[in-house]
N, C-alpha and C positions, 0 to 999 in steps of 0.2 A: 517299442518301435512305432514310429509315426506311420500314418497312412501312405505318405509319399515313399517312405523306405520300404513298406510292404509291396507297393506297386513296382518299384525298381527291382526288388529281389525277385518278384514273380516274373517280370519281363526278362531279366537276365537269365533266369533258370531255363527259359524256353530257348533262347538263342545262344547263350554263351557258357552254359554250365559245363559243356564238354571241352571248352577252350581255356577258361580261366580257373585258377585255383581258388579255393574257398576264401582265403584271406584277401585275395584281390577283389573278389566280389563284395566282400565286406567293405573294402575301401571305396569301391565305386558307389555302393549304396549310400555311404556317408557324404560323398561330395558331388555325386552325379545329379543332373537335372533332367527330368523326363519332359518331353515336349512332342507335340504333333504339328506338322507343317503341311499345308495344303498344296495340291498340284499347281504348278505355275509360279509359286513363290520362290524367292531366293534363299538358299541355305547359306551361301557365302558369295560375295561379289569381289571382283578384281579390285585390289587396292584396300580391301577391308582389313582391319586389325583382327588377328586371329586370337581369340580369347578362350575358345573351347574346341575340342574335336568331337565329332559325333560317333557313336556306336549305333549303327542302323539296326532297328528292330523289325521294321516292315517298310515296304515301299521301295521306290527307285529314285535316285538322283542322277542327273546328267552332269558330268564334269566337262567344262567347255574352256577352251583357250581362245583368247581374243587377240587378233593382230593389231598393230598400231593403226592400220587403216580402218579398223572397226569391224573387219570380217571375223566371223567366229567358226570354229570347227569342234565337233564333238570328239573328245578323247576316249572316254570310257564311262561306264555306269557304276554306281554304287548300289548294292542291294543288301538284303537282310544278312546280317553277320559281318558286314564290311565296315571299314572306316577309311577315311581319306589319308593315306600315309604321307602324301605331299603336304597336306595341311599340318600334319604332325611335325615334319621337318621344318616347315616355316615357323611353327610355334617355338620349337627349340631355339631357332636362330633369331627369334623375335623380329621376323620380317612380315610384311603385308602379303596378302594372298595374291598369287599370280594366275589363279584360275577362278572361274565362276561355277558355282554349283546351283543348278536349277532343279527343283522338285518336279519329277515327271509323274509319278504316282504318289499320292498322299503318303507321307512317311511318319513313322514313330521312331524316335531316337532318344538315346541318353547322351547328354552332353557333359564332357569331362573338362574341368578347368585346366588350363595349360600349366599352371603351377604344380600340378600333381604328376603329370605324365612323365616328366624327366626322371624324377626320383623313383618312379615305379619300374623304370628300365633296370635299375640296379637292384631293386628289392624283390621283383617278381619275375621268375623265369617265364611263366606263361605270357606275361605282357611283352617281354622281349621277343619271344617267338611270334606272337601275334603281329607286332609292328613290323618285324623283318619280313614275315610272310606277306603282309599287306603291301609293303613297299615293293617286294618282288613281283607280285601279281600286277600291281599298277604299272610298274616299269615294263613288263611284258605287253600289257595292253597298249601303252603308249608307243612301243616299238611296232606293234601291229598296225596302229594308226598311221605311223610314218610309212610302213611298207605299203599300206593301202594307197596312200597318196603317191608314192614313188613308183610302184610297180603294177598296180592293178588298174584295169580299165574301169570306167565308171559303172558299167553293168555289173562287174564283179564286186565293186565297192558297195553298190546299192543292194545287191543280193545278200552280201555279208551283213550289212546294216539291218536289213529286214529280218535275217536269220537271228541276229542278236536280240532284236526286239521281241521276236516270237519266244525265244528262250526266257527272256525276262518276264514277259506277260503270261507265259505258259498257255499261249493261245495262237493258233495259226491265222486267226482273223484279226487284223489290225485296223483300228480307226486312226487315220493319220492323213494329213494334207500334204500335197506336193511341196508346198512352201515350207512346211516344217522339215521335211526331208532335205530340201535344198539348203536350209540354214544349218542343219547338223552336218551335212557333207561339204559345206562351203562351195556350193554350186548355185546355179540359177534354176528357178522354177521351170523355165522352158526346157532346159537340159534334162531335168529330172522327169518331167512329163514324157519326153521323147524316150528316155531309157525305160521308164515304166511300161510304156506301150510295147517296146522291144521285148522286155521280159514276159509281158502278157502274151504276145504273139508266139513266143518260144515255149509257152506252156509252163514257165517257171513260177509265175504268179497269176492270180486272177484279180483284175483291178476294176473297181467301180468307183463312183464319186466318193472320195475321202475314205475309201475302204480298200484294203488289199488282203487277199488270202495267199499265203505262201505255200506253194505246191512243191517246190524243190529247194533244198537247203544247201547253203554254202558251208563246206566243211572247214 
């Protein structure tokens, strides 16, 4: 067994041994490629050819949808143990990506070639369940994003966004700019600054320059 295969097997054992059957892990070790990607870099861009899907070992990726006018909105996050099921569907249909994935916290991932993933659906029960569950969770998150846009006031959207960030970072203290929040929520920096002040005054957050402590969580 090569050093690369040893690394893959060790990484898979930590994150996926309770999910994937042993024979599937053997297959992933054979064809998978381990890589690290720094914060701020693109995992996938809109219009890119999808040649691999990631199995996230560590870190966080933001999945973003871009409108024709160029405005962007955050849809959901990918974390340890996740994959992007939308990318999987596009791979099967041999279509280009309609989403952008930006690394928020440095990630480690194993990348699976698209030519393998379809056959695994028929051959490995654990792979089928993993992909179906992933697609289900991502669909729920996108519906929640639509609900936020349609039914929530900006103060509720912002508090939910901050709550999600706290859960991902496992830290109530966030280092984040008003402009970054505005981009993720498809709003303006001026509006976000006003709402942050409102939440600060209401005692739901404590805000200083480029830092926010979340004191009350959106359920």
